[in-house]
N, C-alpha and C positions, 0 to 999 in steps of 0.2 A: 296811811301810805301816800295819799294825795298831797300831804303837806311837804313831802320830799320833792326837791327840784329834780329835774331830769338827770343831772350829773351827779346826784347823790346816790350811792349804792344802797340797795335794800338787802338786808342780811338773810335772804332766802333764795333758794333756787327757783321756786314756783310758789305763787300765792293763789289759793283756790277759794273762789266765792261760790258757795252753794246757795243758789238764789231761791227766791220765793216762786210760787207758781207762775207760769208763763205770762199771763195777763198782767199780774202785778209787777213782774220784772220789766216788761216792756215799758210800762208807765214810768217806773223808776228811772229807766235809762233815758226816757224822753225829758225828764226834769232838768238835767244840766243844760240842754240846748234851749229850753224854754226860759229858764232863769237867766241865762246869759243874754238872751234877746231882751228880756224885761229890763235888766240892768242897763244895757246899752241904750234902750229907748228912754229910760229915765234920765240918763246923762244928757240926752239931747232935748229933754222936755222940762218937766217940773223939778227934776232932780230927786224925786221921791219914788220909792217902791212901797209895796204893802208891808214890808218889814223894816222900813227906815230909809234914811237918805242913801242915795246911790254911792256917794263918796265914802260912806262909812262901811260899805260892804264890798269894796274893791277886791279885798283879799279873797272873799267868797267867789267873786266872778272869776278870778285867776284860777281858783281851785276847780270851778266848773269847767273852765276851758282846758285845764290839764286833764281832767277826767275824760272829756270828749276825745282829746288827742290820744290819750292812752287806749281808750276803747277802740279807736279807729286804726290803731297801729297793729297790723297783723304780725309784726315781729315781736310784739310784747304782749298781746292779748289774744287769746283763743276762746271761742265759745263752743261748748259741747252741749248738745241737746241729748237728753236721755228720754227715750220714748219706748213704749210697749208696741209690739207689732199689731196694732189695732187701728180701726178706721178713724176714730175720734182723735187719737194721739197723732196720727199722720197729718190730719187736717190742721190740728193746732200747731204742730211744728212747722208746717209750710207757711201758715199765717204769720207765726212769730219770725221766721226767717225773712219774710217780706217786709215786716215792720223794721227789723234791724237794718236791712239794706237801705230803707228810707233814711235812716240815721247815719248812713255811711259806715256801718259796722258789718264786717264780714263774718260768715259762719264757717267754721273749720271742721268740726267733727260731730259725729253722732255715736251714741251708744244705744243699740237695740237691746232692750232689757227684758228679762223674765222669760227667755226662751225655754220651752220644755226640753229637758235633757233626753237623749235617746234612750237611756236606761229606764226612764219612767214611762215610755210610750207603750209598754205592755198593758197598762191600764187604759180601758176604752175611753174614759173621759180625757185623760192626758193625750191620748193618741188623736182624738178629735181636735183638741186645741192646738196640737202641734201641726196638724194639717192646715188649720186656719192660719196659724202664724207663718207657715211657709208661704202662703199666698200674699200676706201683707208684707213679709220680708222682701219678696220680689217687687212689690209695689214701691217699697222704700228705695230699693236699688234703682228703680226706673225713674222715680219722681223726685228723689232727694239725692242728687249725685255728689255726695260729700264723703270724705273718708269716714269709715264706720268700723266699729267693733261690736261684738255681741257679748252679752252676759246671760248665762243660764239662770233659770229659776233656782234659788238656793233654799235649803231647808230651814236655815236659821237667819237671824238678824246679822247685819254687818256692824259689829261693835268691837272696838279695841284694835290695837296695832296689828296683832297677829291675823285678825280677820281681814283687815285692810290689805295686808300683804298677800293674803290668799286671793282676794278679789283682783289685785294687781296682776298676779300670776295668771289669772284667767283672762283678763282683758288683753294682756300682751303676749298670750300664747300664740304659737304658730297656727294659722288656719282659722283665726277668729274674725276674719274680715267680712263675713256675711255675704260673700260674693261681690263685695264692693272694693274700692281701692283701699290699700292697706294704710293704717295709721301707725306711724312709727312712734316709739317711745321718745319723749322729748329729751334732748341732751342736757346733761348737767351744766350749769353756767358758772360754777365755782368749785375749787378743789377742796376747800375746808368742809368738814362734815356739818350737816344741819343740826340745829338745836334739837335735842331729844324731846319727844312729846310725852307728857305724863298720862 
């Protein structure tokens, strides 16, 4: 995708990157900025980098710069953090958001995952966890003021298109805003149908 110039259309409405765990993802996002700085420094110094002459990797530098510009453009890139309503997940998400802001990358959405459904709370264990989750959900609303959606704990895995469509219906249902500002479903950017997934 980064080989495309900005004026070349990409034949998809939305491209989703399901990233590695938070710490690995932050490190990966820092690499384009660091490599761009390394290449620029080499151009004004010996002309060498650890992977070869700076002149020979100019195309890579341009790709890194396009990557950063794309990631920093809120009209083209959105970050969605998926977190459970638990103390460690909240702390990790707050830290990751801070690191992204240092890179000039905004955070746009949250998905609060694994909430105990009301119909399961007759079970004492689930009822206790639901009470705990309610407290952390309030903390998320207070400390992470971003548009958010909620996802209930499901009985099975999310595999296949029919299951993905079911999850989408839950994410974008009315009243799934967890007491926070509503997250609208993104508009379609082209009229032709997307390529079917196998």
